[in-house]
C-alpha angles and dihedrals in degrees: 000000000000116000121236108244113246088238090066096059096081091046091050090048088053092046092051093048091051092048090049092051093049091049091049090047091049093050094049092047090049090048092052093048093048089050093051090049092051092047090051090050091051089049092049092049090051091050089048093051088047090051094049089048090052092048091054090050092053092048090054091050091047092052089048089051093049089048092050090050092047089048090051093050094050094045 
């Protein structure tokens, strides 16, 4: 097996440090992107629930209006 020249050790050290830095930055960027994605999903879920609640309220109002019209026709 061929030995690594002693002059290559500093170069290898810098390369390893650079690779480590790149990996850490990539992990942090992935974490932030994932966090934003989860936050958007939470916001969308909240909006959907609010929309469903509003639709139920409108349905109740519609039923009340129908009942009022029916009551007017009968009276």
